[in-house]
GUMARMI-516179 format. One line per 10 residues: number of its first residue (from 0); their letters; for each residue x, y, z of C-alpha. Coordinates in Angstrom, 3 decimals, always signed. Example, Ala and Ser with C-alpha at 12.3 -4.5 7.8 and 13.67 -1.06 7.14 Angstrom:
% residues 2
0	as	+12.300 -4.500 +7.800; +13.670 -1.060 +7.140
//
This chain:
% residues 445
0	mksrlvravl	-45.311 +28.953 -16.456; -45.087 +25.275 -17.705; -42.476 +26.369 -20.346; -40.483 +28.314 -17.805; -40.524 +25.015 -15.629; -39.235 +23.032 -18.620; -36.455 +25.283 -19.441; -35.490 +25.266 -15.689; -35.354 +21.579 -15.712; -33.314 +21.443 -18.879
10	lillvlfvgg	-30.965 +23.993 -17.505; -30.421 +22.023 -14.431; -29.701 +18.769 -16.614; -27.339 +20.834 -18.700; -25.433 +22.092 -15.578; -25.237 +18.548 -14.159; -24.040 +17.175 -17.451; -21.263 +19.914 -17.979; -20.329 +19.672 -14.356; -20.250 +15.868 -14.560
20	aglagwlala	-18.166 +15.960 -17.777; -15.916 +18.543 -16.314; -15.374 +16.435 -13.230; -14.506 +13.497 -15.208; -12.136 +15.271 -17.421; -10.498 +16.730 -14.244; -10.012 +13.258 -12.747; -8.910 +11.633 -15.906; -6.203 +14.416 -16.539; -4.606 +13.730 -13.245
30	pgatdfiage	-0.649 +13.767 -13.347; +1.137 +10.624 -14.594; +3.748 +8.563 -12.664; +6.731 +10.975 -13.017; +5.136 +14.288 -14.030; +6.201 +15.792 -10.803; +9.533 +16.102 -12.446; +8.709 +19.472 -14.069; +10.186 +20.163 -17.396; +11.409 +16.765 -18.078
40	ppiplasygg	+8.817 +14.750 -19.927; +9.134 +11.084 -20.215; +10.344 +9.261 -23.455; +9.502 +6.127 -25.038; +11.362 +3.160 -23.490; +12.910 +2.354 -26.822; +14.253 +5.956 -27.105; +16.188 +5.566 -23.654; +19.919 +5.286 -24.101; +20.994 +4.280 -20.673
50	apptgmprel	+20.824 +0.933 -18.851; +17.224 -0.515 -19.165; +15.234 +0.446 -16.123; +13.139 -2.668 -16.551; +13.620 -6.399 -16.209; +16.295 -7.678 -13.771; +18.857 -5.929 -11.510; +22.432 -6.104 -12.374; +23.140 -8.663 -9.708; +20.816 -11.094 -11.514
60	agaslvqkge	+21.639 -10.241 -15.119; +22.157 -13.826 -16.073; +18.816 -15.270 -14.744; +16.764 -17.738 -16.766; +13.232 -16.640 -17.971; +11.658 -18.455 -14.788; +14.081 -16.969 -12.330; +13.534 -13.579 -13.932; +9.832 -14.167 -13.335; +10.221 -15.286 -9.794
70	ylalaadcka	+12.132 -12.098 -9.018; +9.659 -9.873 -10.641; +6.775 -11.680 -8.927; +8.515 -10.963 -5.575; +8.859 -7.208 -6.625; +5.109 -7.185 -7.459; +4.241 -8.853 -4.211; +2.034 -11.235 -5.998; +2.065 -13.959 -3.340; +0.715 -11.826 -0.612
80	chtvpggtaf	-2.593 -11.093 -2.066; -2.980 -14.409 -3.844; -2.371 -16.682 -0.787; -4.648 -17.306 +2.152; -2.536 -16.951 +5.502; -1.119 -20.503 +6.123; -2.395 -21.784 +2.671; -0.912 -22.748 -0.475; +0.931 -19.937 -2.289; -0.701 -18.397 -5.195
90	aggraftlpf	-3.864 -20.461 -4.833; -6.025 -17.445 -3.969; -8.957 -17.081 -1.671; -7.579 -14.200 +0.415; -10.439 -11.975 +1.577; -10.175 -8.152 +1.304; -13.089 -6.420 +3.164; -13.932 -3.190 +1.222; -16.814 -0.568 +2.224; -19.084 -2.149 -0.278
100	gtlytpnitp	-18.349 -5.961 +0.276; -15.699 -8.517 +0.317; -13.439 -9.438 -2.402; -11.665 -12.907 -2.621; -8.505 -13.208 -4.731; -8.302 -15.732 -7.568; -6.058 -18.775 -7.878; -3.115 -17.949 -10.160; -1.554 -21.438 -10.208; -1.422 -23.171 -13.553
110	dkatgigaws	-4.434 -25.341 -12.761; -6.493 -25.242 -15.973; -9.804 -25.600 -14.433; -9.724 -23.217 -11.507; -6.337 -21.221 -12.077; -4.695 -19.637 -15.112; -3.304 -22.755 -16.790; -5.373 -22.337 -19.870; -4.458 -18.661 -20.421; -2.490 -17.607 -23.329
120	dadflravhr	+0.218 -14.780 -23.190; -2.423 -12.434 -24.664; -4.972 -13.418 -22.020; -2.362 -12.767 -19.295; -1.161 -9.512 -20.645; -4.710 -8.104 -20.992; -5.470 -9.043 -17.442; -2.319 -7.435 -16.027; -2.362 -4.410 -18.311; -6.103 -3.711 -18.780
130	gigrdgqrly	-7.903 -5.502 -16.014; -9.706 -7.921 -18.232; -9.963 -11.535 -17.573; -9.778 -14.487 -20.015; -13.616 -14.606 -20.338; -13.729 -11.052 -21.005; -15.054 -10.114 -17.401; -13.688 -6.988 -16.045; -11.369 -7.233 -12.907; -11.723 -4.933 -9.881
140	pafpygsyal	-8.903 -2.453 -9.300; -8.105 -4.093 -6.027; -5.845 -6.026 -8.425; -3.544 -3.058 -9.015; -3.663 -3.001 -12.905; -3.609 +0.668 -12.829; -0.006 +0.432 -11.721; +0.903 -2.881 -13.397; -0.238 -1.373 -16.647; +3.352 +0.317 -16.666
150	ltdddvlaik	+5.108 -3.076 -16.637; +6.710 -4.130 -19.975; +5.309 -6.961 -21.918; +8.598 -8.894 -21.357; +8.436 -8.563 -17.589; +4.703 -9.553 -17.418; +5.486 -12.556 -19.498; +8.289 -13.525 -17.355; +5.924 -13.378 -14.267; +3.624 -15.741 -16.309
160	aylfslapvh	+6.542 -18.163 -17.030; +7.273 -18.423 -13.375; +3.583 -18.969 -12.167; +3.365 -21.649 -14.859; +6.390 -23.321 -13.574; +4.498 -23.976 -10.169; +2.646 -27.045 -9.274; -1.101 -26.657 -10.222; -3.623 -26.287 -7.380; -7.345 -27.069 -7.851
170	rearpntfaf	-9.107 -24.500 -5.813; -12.386 -22.830 -6.855; -12.627 -19.093 -6.488; -14.971 -17.761 -3.845; -17.622 -15.465 -5.101; -17.494 -11.628 -4.007; -19.956 -10.281 -1.969; -20.346 -6.689 -3.592; -23.713 -5.099 -3.289; -25.345 -3.200 -6.180
180	pfnqrwtmaf	-24.106 -1.202 -8.054; -20.531 -2.172 -7.133; -21.288 -5.806 -8.439; -21.705 -4.443 -11.983; -18.288 -5.363 -13.315; -19.032 -3.712 -16.657; -18.761 -0.264 -15.125; -14.959 -0.980 -14.691; -14.607 -0.277 -18.424; -15.426 +3.310 -17.698
190	wsamfvpgsr	-12.927 +3.386 -14.789; -10.244 +1.848 -16.728; -10.742 +4.331 -19.531; -10.132 +7.266 -17.119; -7.493 +5.869 -14.861; -5.266 +2.988 -16.356; -2.298 +4.118 -18.511; -2.540 +3.126 -22.076; +1.251 +2.648 -22.414; +3.988 +0.971 -20.727
200	fepvarqsaq	+6.691 +2.757 -18.270; +8.392 +5.833 -19.879; +11.723 +6.817 -18.346; +12.865 +10.284 -17.814; +16.076 +10.976 -20.162; +17.790 +13.514 -17.822; +17.515 +11.400 -14.793; +20.104 +8.557 -13.890; +19.662 +5.092 -14.597; +19.365 +4.294 -10.928
210	wnrgaylvea	+16.453 +6.903 -10.595; +14.658 +5.417 -13.667; +15.007 +1.942 -12.236; +13.644 +3.108 -8.876; +10.734 +4.898 -10.714; +9.927 +1.460 -12.534; +9.991 -0.510 -9.198; +8.098 +2.025 -7.116; +5.528 +3.001 -9.823; +4.915 -0.330 -11.598
220	aahcgechtp	+6.149 -3.391 -9.937; +5.960 -2.544 -6.186; +2.785 -0.186 -6.809; +3.634 +1.844 -3.612; +1.109 +4.447 -4.724; -1.831 +2.018 -4.393; -1.503 +2.139 -0.704; +0.342 +5.434 -0.027; -1.694 +7.715 -2.342; -5.126 +9.109 -1.243
230	rniafamdtr	-8.028 +8.078 -3.399; -10.196 +10.470 -5.269; -14.073 +10.301 -5.546; -13.957 +7.352 -7.970; -11.597 +5.304 -5.731; -8.680 +5.981 -8.159; -5.185 +7.288 -6.809; -5.399 +11.084 -6.483; -2.038 +11.645 -8.110; -2.308 +15.431 -7.487
240	rkfaggqaeg	-1.441 +14.278 -3.803; +0.950 +11.753 -4.782; +2.266 +9.577 -2.013; +0.747 +11.895 +0.623; -0.990 +9.080 +2.553; -3.750 +6.486 +2.130; -5.282 +3.401 +3.637; -4.709 -0.292 +3.278; -6.726 -2.875 +4.979; -7.819 -0.892 +7.749
250	wnaynitadp	-4.387 +0.588 +8.408; -2.939 +3.993 +7.669; -0.498 +4.019 +5.013; +1.459 +7.077 +5.864; +2.920 +10.107 +3.880; +5.995 +8.985 +1.869; +6.772 +12.183 +0.200; +9.778 +14.399 +0.925; +7.936 +16.388 +3.604; +10.165 +16.545 +6.521
260	dtgigawtad	+7.450 +16.560 +9.349; +4.755 +14.352 +8.008; +6.617 +12.314 +5.244; +10.028 +10.870 +4.981; +11.932 +13.986 +4.194; +13.933 +13.817 +7.457; +14.889 +10.146 +6.773; +18.494 +9.583 +5.685; +18.919 +7.179 +2.706; +20.375 +4.661 +4.868
270	qlagylssph	+17.444 +4.556 +7.325; +14.926 +4.479 +4.379; +16.982 +1.617 +2.845; +17.002 -0.259 +6.244; +13.201 +0.203 +6.554; +12.544 -1.131 +3.243; +15.112 -4.069 +3.202; +14.753 -5.355 +6.677; +11.835 -6.652 +8.492; +13.315 -5.471 +11.734
280	gsaagiasgp	+13.278 -1.879 +10.248; +15.766 +0.946 +10.893; +16.428 +3.715 +13.446; +13.653 +5.448 +11.597; +10.822 +2.943 +12.211; +9.798 -0.707 +11.712; +6.942 -1.684 +9.354; +3.708 -3.024 +10.794; +0.452 -4.367 +9.197; +0.311 -4.634 +5.431
290	maeavelsls	+3.721 -2.748 +5.059; +5.331 -5.405 +7.285; +4.081 -8.017 +5.137; +5.280 -6.037 +1.909; +8.708 -5.899 +3.400; +8.830 -9.611 +4.582; +7.489 -11.148 +1.407; +8.658 -8.666 -1.159; +11.150 -5.790 -0.486; +13.447 -7.543 +1.904
300	rlapsdiqam	+13.999 -10.033 -0.956; +15.038 -7.687 -3.604; +18.573 -6.916 -4.725; +20.424 -4.333 -2.918; +20.871 -2.202 -5.876; +16.985 -2.175 -6.363; +16.424 -0.956 -2.859; +18.945 +1.747 -3.491; +17.224 +2.563 -6.605; +13.779 +2.871 -4.826
310	vaylrtvsai	+15.333 +5.060 -2.214; +16.866 +7.394 -4.768; +13.501 +7.631 -6.572; +11.457 +8.171 -3.425; +13.695 +10.947 -2.073; +12.842 +13.059 -5.142; +9.104 +12.945 -4.855; +7.610 +16.477 -4.263; +7.021 +17.148 -0.607; +3.199 +17.259 +0.405
320	rdatlpkaag	+2.242 +17.905 +4.082; -0.387 +15.866 +5.495; -2.510 +18.290 +7.427; -4.024 +15.554 +9.557; -0.630 +14.634 +11.257; +1.457 +16.830 +13.553; +5.250 +17.089 +13.722; +6.404 +14.100 +15.830; +6.860 +14.651 +19.600; +10.295 +14.365 +21.286
330	pasesaqaga	+11.328 +12.066 +24.076; +8.876 +11.391 +26.877; +9.563 +11.767 +30.498; +11.187 +8.811 +32.361; +8.919 +9.118 +35.313; +5.977 +6.667 +35.465; +3.765 +9.521 +37.062; +4.174 +11.916 +34.234; +1.813 +12.372 +31.185; -1.686 +11.309 +30.306
340	pdhpigkrif	-3.447 +11.811 +33.603; -6.819 +11.354 +32.168; -6.358 +7.645 +31.101; -5.768 +5.729 +34.538; -6.858 +2.513 +32.974; -4.607 +2.990 +30.045; -1.853 +3.761 +32.283; -2.458 +0.635 +34.288; -2.400 -1.503 +31.215; +0.774 -0.114 +29.888
350	egacaschaw	+2.590 -0.473 +33.224; +1.565 -4.282 +33.399; +1.878 -5.202 +29.693; +4.022 -2.651 +27.811; +6.463 -0.628 +29.832; +8.988 -3.479 +30.487; +9.699 -3.496 +26.600; +8.812 +0.110 +25.620; +10.154 +1.927 +28.743; +8.347 +4.787 +30.358
360	ngagalvtqa	+10.248 +7.331 +28.149; +9.251 +5.261 +25.032; +12.940 +4.713 +24.022; +12.725 +1.014 +24.244; +14.051 -0.984 +27.169; +15.535 -3.908 +25.344; +15.762 -3.274 +21.652; +15.369 -0.340 +19.366; +12.508 -1.886 +17.571; +10.396 -1.192 +20.781
370	tltgkravnd	+11.022 +2.507 +20.434; +7.789 +4.676 +20.508; +9.012 +8.272 +20.581; +9.147 +9.846 +17.171; +7.129 +7.112 +15.436; +4.481 +8.171 +13.092; +1.777 +5.799 +14.429; +2.152 +7.139 +17.886; +1.866 +10.795 +16.692; -1.199 +9.990 +14.425
380	psamnvvkvv	-4.213 +11.466 +16.355; -6.570 +8.856 +14.825; -4.474 +6.092 +16.675; -5.717 +3.624 +14.007; -2.475 +1.852 +13.561; -1.764 +1.791 +17.399; -5.012 +0.020 +17.883; -4.250 -2.409 +15.255; -0.834 -3.298 +16.702; -2.266 -3.741 +20.223
390	lagstdagsd	-4.801 -5.933 +18.805; -2.759 -8.183 +16.344; +0.666 -7.602 +17.915; +3.617 -8.302 +15.354; +5.688 -11.288 +14.571; +9.434 -11.489 +13.530; +9.672 -12.233 +9.768; +10.333 -15.824 +8.888; +9.394 -17.099 +12.391; +6.442 -17.700 +14.653
400	rpampgfags	+8.051 -15.898 +17.590; +6.149 -12.650 +18.244; +8.169 -9.483 +18.530; +5.068 -8.209 +20.363; +2.114 -10.009 +21.374; -1.413 -9.244 +20.414; -3.981 -8.457 +23.061; -7.179 -8.990 +21.031; -8.044 -11.904 +23.306; -7.223 -10.335 +26.607
410	lsdaevaeva	-8.281 -6.741 +26.309; -11.869 -5.455 +25.727; -12.558 -2.828 +23.108; -12.821 -0.194 +25.826; -9.390 -1.180 +27.414; -7.769 -1.219 +23.937; -9.126 +2.353 +23.385; -7.847 +3.388 +26.788; -4.309 +2.066 +26.247; -4.215 +3.594 +22.685
420	nyvterfgaa	-5.213 +7.017 +24.074; -2.664 +6.858 +26.816; +0.104 +6.063 +24.509; -0.637 +8.805 +22.030; -1.094 +11.303 +24.730; +2.194 +10.329 +26.638; +4.490 +9.725 +23.750; +2.795 +11.623 +20.735; +2.369 +15.222 +19.667; -1.562 +15.195 +19.696
430	psrvtgrdve	-3.714 +12.827 +21.889; -6.273 +10.561 +20.322; -9.757 +10.119 +21.301; -10.452 +6.512 +20.393; -13.661 +4.911 +21.700; -14.657 +1.347 +22.228; -16.832 +1.503 +19.406; -14.001 +2.571 +17.173; -11.975 -0.401 +18.438; -14.877 -2.714 +17.608
440	klrad	-14.866 -1.681 +14.020; -11.142 -2.048 +13.726; -11.184 -5.461 +15.301; -13.875 -6.535 +12.892; -11.453 -5.502 +9.972
//
């Protein structure tokens, strides 16, 4: 009896080991950046015969090393993460609240005591490509080195040259508040071994120079997949569902595959270019939350040829339907009495604070940016982004003038929930069922 029990325990352990190894292998063998282009394996960059997809766009071909680094730092959106809102650029300290604690970004100015001023080229390359700090400490992948690993050495060192040209700022890093076991940085060695590419970007020979430039920007510098790709059980990008939608800072980062109903497949090239390059968006939509920040601080400052390259690449990404999202609804009624009868409080708030800009039919009373019909957030049954916009509002890029005021200080959690549910039912394809408790959690984020 005892021997049978021992054999059973050993069998269970064997099954767990084999199953765990199989799962680890399955996760680690996920598709690479451009593997969705079937039958066209990438080639080493040195073997590529076309215009180099890395470095600078043609508009800035004569830029100095520091100018090159400044542009690439814009493309990589370094300032957004390494700057406290209203604080000194690149001095760090911005807080990112994660499910297992809060992470504070480090100072990357050239201060030798608290920044990166004592870092060598090798130190900087190792951090950006492998997620290992100067002192050998493993970095958390909130710093997207899984994507930055694709950046060439020359481009990474150009960014370093730009950062070293800035005035040093003495600012100590705030300690992270991760709980065990997430505070064990050494475990990131295993994560990196599974999910960080071991080589730089590789172009696809049969694709155009524009497409390869777009691939380099989207996959490496702009690291779009870090927000727009779902995460697997190990919190790495699930590239089998590439760009099918993820989350960023409490916001839904929607599907950007070629699916026409839940992605961007129905967008024209001009609409997508307008959305990426202008803080005011395009006829297809206007960015909010972290995406609005990315547009304002990064994408809107890129050369037109780079925006066109990103568009060309994104429009080829394999379509994946997001089963959680319905096809967007059409125009709503112009009558104030129509739609969403179950939310009288939400209707009252909308009538008093929203209708004058958005109109009862959702078409926008004054400007197209106020259009609600057809917008993904309004057709998202979770209403997460609707709640976030109601709470925080939105601001015109480059100014303090609110494009839409926030109502965090004037509406209770229950009232925000009511207006969110009213908006999704009146203008969307599937009504939301947000509660005051849901809003409380989102407000805390």
